[in-house]
N, C-alpha and C positions, 0 to 999 in steps of 0.2 A: 349476121343476126346477133351473134354474141357481142360484137362491137357496139351495135345499136343498144342492146340491153345494158351493157356496161356504161355507155355514155348517158343513158336515161337515169341509171342508178346514181351516177356521179353528179348529174345535174340536180337530182333530188337532194343529194347531200349538200350541195351548194345552197339550195333554197332554204333548207333547214338551218344551215349555219348562219345565213343572213337573218333569219328570224331570231335565232339565239342571240346574235350580235345586237339586235335591236332592243332586247330586254336585259342585256348584260350591264351590270353596274360596276363591276370590278376593274373595268378598263377606262382610261381617259377617253374623252370624246374624240380627240385627234387620233388616238390609236385604234379606237373602234372604227372610225372612218377609213383608216388605211387598210385594216384587215377586211372591212366590208368591200372596199374597192378591189382588193386582191381576190376575194372569193367571187365577187361579181364578174371580174375579168376572167377568172378560171372557168366560170360557167359559160360565159360568152365564147371562150376558146373552144369548149366542148361542142357548143351549138354550131359554131362556124365550121368545125371539123366535120360534123355530121351532115350539115347542109352541103358542104363542098363534095363530100363522098356520095351523098344521095343524088345530087344533080349532075355529077360528073358524067359526061356523055349525052346529056339531055340537050338537044339542039333547039328547043323552043326558046322564045324570047325570055321567058321567066328563068329557064335553065341557064341561059347565057348570063343574065344579070346576077342570079344567085351564086353561081359558081365563082364568078370573078369577085363579087363583093365578099363572099365568105372566105375565099382564099386570101384576099387582101387583109381582112380582119384577123385571119389566122396568124399571119406574119406580124401584123401590127400589135396584136394583143400580147404576143410573146415579149416584144420590146416594152410594152406598157407594164406588164407584170414585174419585169426587172426594175423598171422605174419606181413602181409602187413599193417594192421591197426595199429599194434604196432609201425611200422616205422613212420607212419603218426603222431602218438602221440609223439614219440620221437622228431621228427622234430619240431612239434608245441611247445613243452616244451623248446627246444633249441632256436628257432628263436624268438617266441613271448614271452615266459615265461622267457627268459634269464637265464635258469637253466643250469649251466655249467656241473654239474655232474648228469647224468641220474640216477634216483632212482634205487636201487638194485632190487626192486620188479619187475620193468619192464624188467631188464636184466634176471631175473629168468624166466619170461614169455617165452623168447626165448629158454632157456634151456628146459623148460617143453615141448614146441612145438617140439623141436628136439627129445626128448625122445618119444613123441607121434608118430613122423615119424618112429622111429626105431621099435616101437611096431606094427605099421601098416605093415611094411615090414615083421616082424616076423609072423604076422597073416596070411599072404599069404601062408605060409608053414605049419602053425599049425592049421588053422581054428579058431583062437582065437576070431575073431569078427564075421565071417560068413563063410558059406560053400555053395557049390552048389551040389544038389542031382543028381541022374542019369539022370533026365530029364532036367538038366541044369537050375534048378529053385533056385533062391536065398533063403537061409535060415539063419536067425539070429542064432548065436551060444549062448551058455549058458553065455558067458562072454561079450556079445555084448555091455553092458552098459559101459565097460571100454573105448570103443572108444570115448565116449562122455566126459569122465573124464578129458582128457587133454585140450580139447577146453573149457569145462565149467570152469575148475579151472583158466585157463588163462584169460578168459573173466571176471570172477569175480575179479581177480587181476587188470585187466585193468580198470574195472568200478570203483573200489576203488580209483585208481590213478586219474581217470578223475574227480571224486568228490573232492579228496584231493587237486588237483592242478587246480581247476576250475578257480582260479584267474589268472592262467598262460595261460589259453585258452581263445581265443577271444569269446565274448558273443554270436556271431552268430554261433559259432561252438560248443559251449558247449552242446546244446540240441541234435544235430545229433551225436555227439560223445557218449553221454550217451545212445541214442536210438540204436546206433550200437552195444552196449553191451547187452542191455536188450532184444530187439526184437528177434535176432537170438537165444538167450538162451531160450526164451519162446517157440519158434517154435521147438527147439531141444528137449525140454521136451515133447511137443506134439508128435513129431516124435518118441521119445523113447517109448511112451505109445501106440500110435495108429499106426498100420502098414499101409503102403501105402500112407503116407503123406509127403514123401520126397520132393515133389515139393514145399511144404510150406517153407522149409528152403531156397531153392534156390530163390524163389520169394521174401522172406523176405530180404535176403542178397542183392538182386538186388535193392529192394526198398530203403534199407539203403544206398547203393552205390549212387543211384540217389539223395537221400536226402543230403548226404555228399558232392556230387559234386555241387549241387545247392547252398548250404550254403557256400561252399568254394569259389564259384564264387562271391557270394554276399560279402563275407568277403574280397576277393581279390580286388573287385571293390572299397570297402570302404578304403582299404589300399592305393590304387592308388589315390583315391580322397584326402585322408589325406596327402599323399606325395605331390600331386600337390598343395594343399592348403598351405602346409608348404613352398614349393618352391616359390609360389607367395608371401607369407608373407615375406620370406627372400629377394625376389627381390624388394618388395615395401620398405622394410627397407633399402636396399642398395640404392635405388633411393632417399629415404628421406635423408639418411646420405650424399649422394653425393650432393644433392641439397643444404643441409645446409652448407656443406663445400664450395660449389661454391658461395653461397650467402655471406658467411663470407669473401671470397676472393674479391668479388665485393665491399662490404662495406669497406674493408680495404683500398681501393683506396682513400677514403675520410675520414679523421679523425673525421669529424663532422657527419658522417652518420653511425657510427658503430651501428649495430643491426637494421638498417632501414628495410632491406629486411624481416627479421624475424617478426618485428612489423607489417609491412604492411600485411604479410601473416596472422598474428593473427587477426588483425582488419578486414580483408576481411572475414575470417571464422566467426567472431562474427556477422558481418553485415548479412551474408548469413543465419546463424542460427536464428538470431532475425527476419529475414524476413520469416522464415518458411521452409527453405531448409533442405533436409535430410542430414544425416551424410556423405554419399558418396560425395555429392555435396560440403559440407563444407571441407572435406578432400582434394578434388580435387582443390578447389580454394585456399586452403592453399599452396599447392605445386606450383600452378601457380603464386600466389602472391610472394612466396619466390624467384622466378626467374624472376620477372617482370623487374628488372634492369640489367639482365645479359649482355645486349648489351654494358654496360658501360666499359666492359673489353676492347673494341676496341676504347675507347675514351682516348686521352692523359691525363696523370695525371695533367699536367700543367693547362689544361682547367678545369678539375673537381675540383681541389683545388685552383683555382684562387679566391682571396678574393674580388677583385674589380668587377665592372660590366663587363659582357662579351660583346665582340664586336659582330656585326651581323654575322661575319664569324664564330666566336667561338660558337655562339648560334646555328648556322646551324649544326655544328659538333656535338654538344650535342644532337640535335634532332635526329641524326642518330642512337642513341643507341636503338631506338625502332625497326627499321628495322634490325639492326645488331642482336638484341636479337631474332627477329623472325627467321633469318637465322640460328642462332646457335641451337635454340630449335626445329626447324622443322626437324632436323636430328634425333630426338628421336622419333621413330615410335611407341614405347610402350605407349606414352602419347601424342596423337595428339592435345590435347587442350592446351598444354604448351605454344605454341607461342602466344596464344590469349592475355594473360596479357602483355607480353613484347611488342607486336606490337601496341596495342590499348589503353594502360592505360593513354595516353596523348590526346586522342580524347575528344572533348567537346560535350555536349548534343546539343549545338546550331550549331554545325558543324564547329567551328572555331579552332579546335584542329589539331593535326598532328599524324601520317604521311599522312593519307588519307582524312582527312576532313570529316569523317563520322558524321552523326547527328542522334539524337534520338535513335529509336529502331534499326537503322542500326549498331550501335555499339554493339558488343557482350555483353550480360548481365554480364558475368564474368568480362570483362574489365570495365564496368560501376561501378561495385562494387569496384574493385581494385582502380579505379580512386579516389573514395571518401576516401578509406583507405590511399592511397598514399598522398593525399593532407592533410589529417588530421595529419599524422605523420610528414610531412614537416613543418606544422605550429606549431606542438607541440614540435619539436626537436630544440636544439640549433644549430645555424649555425655560420659560421665564421663572418658574418656581423650582427647577432642579436641573442638574446636569444629566447627560446621557447615562443610562444604567450600564453596569459592567456586563460583558457578554455572558458570563456564567449566570448572572441574575436573570437576564433576558431568557436564556435557555431554560432555566427552571420555571419561569413564568409561563412559557409556552407549553412545557410538559404539564404543569398544573392545570392549564386551560384545555387540555385535550379532552374531547367529548363533552365539554360544557360550553366554553366560549368558542372553541375551534373544532373544525373537522380534524379528527385524530391523524388521518393520512397526510394532510397538507402541513399540519403543525410538526409532524415527525420529519417531513422532508426539510422543513426550515431548520429544525434542530440539527439535522445532518449537515446542512450547509454551514451552520455556525461552527460545528465541530471540525469541519473540513477547512475552515478559514476562508470560505468563498463569499461570505458576506461580512 
């Protein structure tokens, strides 16, 4: 009774696994098919074991047919499961291990299993493995142990290959792969010695199929996460390269501001780091700082490169680079904070800046940091009308602008960086 309950429970597990496999996306189609066939074969093994046990001794025509068919399937499915597992190992070595030529020993496994199938067919006519007496009761034959020779030898060969090529097998799958060879073999030995323990083999194989499925899912999820991470890294790299190229194009409009955008980005990141911001914040402000002047693309070169004093009208045109930058960068949905630097880096802490006249904490923090970095680089760089200012002069200008032009906290950090010789 217990064996029937256990078999029914395990069959139910197999059905559930097959349903899960049908809706699983983290495994390749080939690997899903292999595991599906393994689980299905395990279920059929359990069913054949139960049918053989239930109809053993039944002398009716149905009993005669079912016992012999079930027992034949029982032996055949054991060979089939080993074959299916071999296909999984081959696929693993090809895909993950990048092994172009499958080892000859694994190919030999397939030949041995084929010979085992031939012997099984022969045994149906010769009684080589088993027979049924007049009461339709299953009896092991004298050469019964030969039936285990084929599966045992192939499992040993597979186990050797699993250990030999363990570096070609993902870490999460190495243990279940090895267990799939050891556990069924151990149960086969028990079954060979102790009569009436056939359900142990079926139960063990189902357990190993469940183990392999679970670890395959975990491994598949890890592969997907790794692929997603690689995709995001590639995307971030592309964004960085595009931003750098765009920043260089912006700076090229003015011969005297070459490298300005990159330097402002670097100074902004240094201020943020010195203030205690994390790496993600520093990386983000670097990208935002790199594109803070992107709106200058829409400003005529004649105005940007004018050596004399700008007229009021020209100055108003220059001021539009903030809103133009916001319009350009707001179209990049992957980085919603990009427009902040472009739009607000000319706002003043006292509210006298542009374009919106924000004051104090109303100005986004990122823009307050970039404003300090931008002003520092403007004073430190050579312009058409003057050379770069001395560091002491720049330091004093930053101190004078604390609380009026700049957020005192970030201006003070920049002053400390100047004094420490880090900029």
